[in-house]
C-alpha positions as a Python dict, from the first residue, in 0.01 Angstrom:
ca = {
    (1, 'M'): (0, 0, 0),
    (2, 'Q'): (98, -151, 309),
    (3, 'D'): (-293, -116, 430),
    (4, 'K'): (-365, -311, 88),
    (5, 'K'): (-130, -547, 193),
    (6, 'I'): (-263, -584, 556),
    (7, 'L'): (-603, -581, 407),
    (8, 'D'): (-524, -881, 191),
    (9, 'L'): (-319, -1087, 446),
    (10, 'S'): (-623, -998, 687),
    (11, 'K'): (-907, -1161, 425),
    (12, 'E'): (-700, -1450, 371),
    (13, 'L'): (-630, -1518, 718),
    (14, 'I'): (-1003, -1523, 771),
    (15, 'S'): (-1111, -1703, 448),
    (16, 'R'): (-873, -1988, 572),
    (17, 'E'): (-1037, -1979, 916),
    (18, 'I'): (-1364, -2009, 802),
    (19, 'K'): (-1262, -2279, 561),
    (20, 'L'): (-1079, -2497, 850),
    (21, 'C'): (-1381, -2427, 1085),
    (22, 'K'): (-1654, -2540, 831),
    (23, 'T'): (-1429, -2859, 792),
    (24, 'L'): (-1440, -2891, 1198),
    (25, 'R'): (-1796, -2853, 1231),
    (26, 'T'): (-1845, -3122, 981),
    (27, 'M'): (-1621, -3344, 1158),
    (28, 'I'): (-1841, -3257, 1480),
    (29, 'S'): (-2159, -3371, 1298),
    (30, 'R'): (-1941, -3690, 1214),
    (31, 'E'): (-1855, -3751, 1566),
    (32, 'L'): (-2188, -3702, 1656),
    (33, 'E'): (-2324, -3982, 1420),
    (34, 'A'): (-2062, -4216, 1541),
    (35, 'I'): (-2175, -4173, 1892),
    (36, 'V'): (-2528, -4148, 1855),
    (37, 'L'): (-2645, -4344, 1523),
    (38, 'D'): (-2357, -4619, 1507),
    (39, 'G'): (-2188, -4652, 1884),
    (40, 'N'): (-1896, -4662, 1658),
    (41, 'M'): (-1588, -4567, 1913),
    (42, 'D'): (-1321, -4682, 1648),
    (43, 'E'): (-1470, -4435, 1401),
    (44, 'L'): (-1517, -4158, 1653),
    (45, 'F'): (-1138, -4183, 1762),
    (46, 'N'): (-1067, -4200, 1414),
    (47, 'I'): (-1264, -3855, 1380),
    (48, 'L'): (-1140, -3725, 1715),
    (49, 'E'): (-763, -3765, 1556),
    (50, 'K'): (-839, -3566, 1265),
    (51, 'K'): (-1002, -3339, 1424),
    (52, 'D'): (-698, -3259, 1639),
    (53, 'E'): (-536, -3219, 1292),
    (54, 'V'): (-765, -2940, 1196),
    (55, 'L'): (-722, -2754, 1556),
    (56, 'S'): (-333, -2762, 1508),
    (57, 'E'): (-382, -2634, 1158),
    (58, 'L'): (-607, -2335, 1320),
    (59, 'Q'): (-311, -2278, 1584),
    (60, 'L'): (-81, -2240, 1288),
    (61, 'L'): (-328, -1993, 1140),
    (62, 'A'): (-347, -1827, 1472),
    (63, 'D'): (17, -1758, 1432),
    (64, 'G'): (-35, -1629, 1077),
    (65, 'W'): (-203, -1296, 1256),
    (66, 'R'): (141, -1179, 1411),
    (67, 'D'): (201, -1004, 1081),
    (68, 'V'): (-111, -830, 1088),
    (69, 'L'): (-69, -736, 1476),
    (70, 'S'): (298, -589, 1411),
    (71, 'S'): (147, -396, 1134),
    (72, 'P'): (163, -12, 1296),
    (73, 'T'): (-215, 13, 1105),
    (74, 'V'): (-335, -238, 1305),
    (75, 'N'): (-99, -255, 1634),
    (76, 'N'): (-330, -42, 1854),
    (77, 'F'): (-640, -264, 1848),
    (78, 'A'): (-616, -356, 2244),
    (79, 'P'): (-948, -188, 2333),
    (80, 'L'): (-1165, -281, 2044),
    (81, 'G'): (-1037, -665, 1930),
    (82, 'L'): (-889, -734, 1632),
    (83, 'R'): (-1175, -793, 1382),
    (84, 'T'): (-1331, -453, 1542),
    (85, 'R'): (-1030, -257, 1451),
    (86, 'L'): (-966, -391, 1087),
    (87, 'L'): (-1388, -315, 1016),
    (88, 'E'): (-1250, 36, 1125),
    (89, 'L'): (-944, 50, 905),
    (90, 'Y'): (-1145, -81, 605),
    (91, 'P'): (-1486, 73, 615),
    (92, 'D'): (-1520, 94, 264),
    (93, 'D'): (-1429, -297, 184),
    (94, 'T'): (-1758, -458, 94),
    (95, 'E'): (-1597, -784, 139),
    (96, 'L'): (-1428, -785, 520),
    (97, 'P'): (-1743, -742, 692),
    (98, 'E'): (-1912, -1052, 528),
    (99, 'L'): (-1604, -1283, 622),
    (100, 'I'): (-1587, -1149, 1000),
    (101, 'Q'): (-1972, -1211, 1017),
    (102, 'E'): (-1911, -1573, 830),
    (103, 'S'): (-1658, -1652, 1069),
    (104, 'R'): (-1832, -1553, 1413),
    (105, 'D'): (-2126, -1754, 1288),
    (106, 'I'): (-1878, -2026, 1201),
    (107, 'A'): (-1756, -2013, 1533),
    (108, 'D'): (-2072, -1999, 1736),
    (109, 'S'): (-2212, -2328, 1556),
    (110, 'I'): (-1894, -2488, 1636),
    (111, 'L'): (-1934, -2403, 2038),
    (112, 'K'): (-2286, -2525, 2008),
    (113, 'A'): (-2243, -2847, 1827),
    (114, 'E'): (-1941, -2919, 2025),
    (115, 'D'): (-2150, -2860, 2321),
    (116, 'N'): (-2414, -3122, 2183),
    (117, 'A'): (-2152, -3380, 2092),
    (118, 'I'): (-1996, -3381, 2503),
    (119, 'S'): (-2356, -3435, 2609),
    (120, 'E'): (-2431, -3689, 2381),
    (121, 'L'): (-2076, -3864, 2437),
    (122, 'E'): (-2170, -3808, 2801),
    (123, 'R'): (-2522, -3988, 2766),
    (124, 'Y'): (-2376, -4272, 2557),
    (125, 'K'): (-2120, -4351, 2817),
    (126, 'S'): (-2416, -4355, 3097),
    (127, 'D'): (-2575, -4586, 2868),
    (128, 'L'): (-2271, -4791, 2850),
    (129, 'R'): (-2186, -4808, 3235),
    (130, 'S'): (-2583, -4911, 3291),
    (131, 'Q'): (-2548, -5151, 3020),
    (132, 'M'): (-2223, -5302, 3195),
    (133, 'A'): (-2330, -5262, 3532),
    (134, 'S'): (-2669, -5502, 3425),
    (135, 'R'): (-2423, -5750, 3221),
    (136, 'V'): (-2204, -5759, 3553),
    (137, 'Q'): (-2527, -5824, 3763),
    (138, 'G'): (-2668, -6052, 3523),
    (139, 'R'): (-2362, -6288, 3543),
    (140, 'N'): (-2337, -6253, 3942),
    (141, 'A'): (-2679, -6406, 3921),
    (142, 'A'): (-2603, -6679, 3663),
    (143, 'A'): (-2306, -6760, 3881),
    (144, 'S'): (-2484, -6777, 4171),
    (145, 'Y'): (-2792, -6989, 4023),
    (146, 'A'): (-2519, -7242, 3911),
    (147, 'R'): (-2344, -7279, 4213),
    (148, 'M'): (-2686, -7362, 4419),
    (149, 'G'): (-2695, -7620, 4160),
    (150, 'G'): (-2906, -7539, 3871),
    (151, 'S'): (-2802, -7528, 3505),
    (152, 'I'): (-2770, -7257, 3288),
    (153, 'I'): (-2795, -7434, 2932),
}
């Protein structure tokens, strides 16, 4: 019975993790849209704030694994990794391998998307710096022209 409880709890935790990660993945896509398509920094900051909330929920979820880890059935997982140990403990369960694979896939997707978002933000920041430098240079040229007696208007 204890094994069934651990299996069910593990599946529930992985399913919740997948759901939160999908939400996080969507937010990263929205983050990219805000940066690349819109150049909307207010929207970007709003998304980043919501993203922090999802990351906090994922941290709380990670804390939920304590019950699984404290189980005598699972506690000897160190050399293998928890998910590999779960697969070994429940080889007949058909749902668990699918959940674990989906969890791994979404985690990989998040890492790639986050790297892409960071690159795009760096590119946007670089472009913004260039625009600012150009404007400052333009203002300085206009001020010099005005000082020499020219009219800007």
